[in-house]
N, C-alpha and C positions, 0 to 999 in steps of 0.2 A: 504494500500499499504505500509505503514511504516512497517508492520509485515513482509511481505514479503523479504524486503530488510534487514530487521534484521536476519531473519532466512537464508537468502543466506549468509549474511556476517558471521554468527555464524558456516556454514558449511565450508566457504572459510577459514576462520582462525583458527580452530580447528581441520581440518579434518586431518587425518592420514591413513596411510596404509602400510601395510606389507609385504613383498614378499622373497621367496626362490628361488634363481635364479638355482645355482648349487650344486649341491651334488656328491662328487667324493669320491670313496673308493678305497684302496689298497687291496691286497691279505695278507693273513696271515697265518703262519704255524699253523696247529692242528695235527701234528704228535704225537701219544700217548707216554706217559712218559714224556712229557714235563710240567715243573712247571706250576701251576695255574698261568696265567698273570693277573696283575692289571690294571683297566681303569684308564688311564689318560686323562683329558680335558682340553683345553687351549682356551682362548676367546680375542678377540680383537675387536676394534672399530676404524673407522675413520669417523670423523664429516667432512660434505661437506655443505657450505652456499654458494648460488648462483651460483654452480658450481666450486668455488674454494675450494682447500684443500690444506693444508700444511703439513699433516701428511701421508706419502705416504708408509711407512715402517710398518703399522698394520699388515700384514700377516707374515712379518718376525718375530715380536714380538710375535706371537701367535705362532710360530713355535719354537722360542727359549725358550719360556715358557715351551711348551711341553717336549722337550728335557730334561729341567731342572727338570722337575717331575720324571725322569726316568734315574738318574744317575747311578744306578747301575744294568743294564739291556739294552737292544735294544727294540726299539718299532717297531711293526708290524700291519698291519691292519689298518692304518691312514685313518680317514674318515674326509673330510672337507666339511664343510657347507657354502655357502657364501649368505648371505641374506642382506636386505635394508629394513630399515625403512623410510617412508618418511613423511616429514611434510611440514610447510609451507615454501616455498624456501629453503628448507633445506632438507639433509637426511643423514642417517647414515648407512656407510656399515659396515657388522657385519660379521667375521670368527669365526667360531667354529670347534676347530681341536678336535678329540677323537682318542685314539690308546691303544694298548696293550702292557703293561709294561712286557717283558720277563725277568726274572731275568738270568743274565749270570753266570754260572758255573766257577770255575776256571779252569775247562780243556778247556773250549771253548776260553779261553784268552791266553791260554798256559803257565799256571802257575802251573798246577796240578804237584804234585809228581809223578814219574813214579813208580809203583810197579814191581818189579823184582820178578820171580819165579824160584827157582833153583832147 
């Protein structure tokens, strides 16, 4: 009987599970002639214990980190993955954001020199 209780307690105290809840993606521009984009990625987590959390801006942190990785371009095709890792009376919410960083040319920002033909 003691082994059954020990086995039950070991599963109770060390059990964990992982779950992906939502994957959201935005469209991106695949026009020919565009510069090759660079894949950028940002992650952030929120710890929850007994249903209490004090960190509610983890999604904003991930988005700001993603934008900071593409300072000389624009981000398109952002994919957001929301998942949870469950533990004993606690869980961790996780956000993974990926996107394509397209470099912006000077003409797109309005800083290109106009060429005149006479």
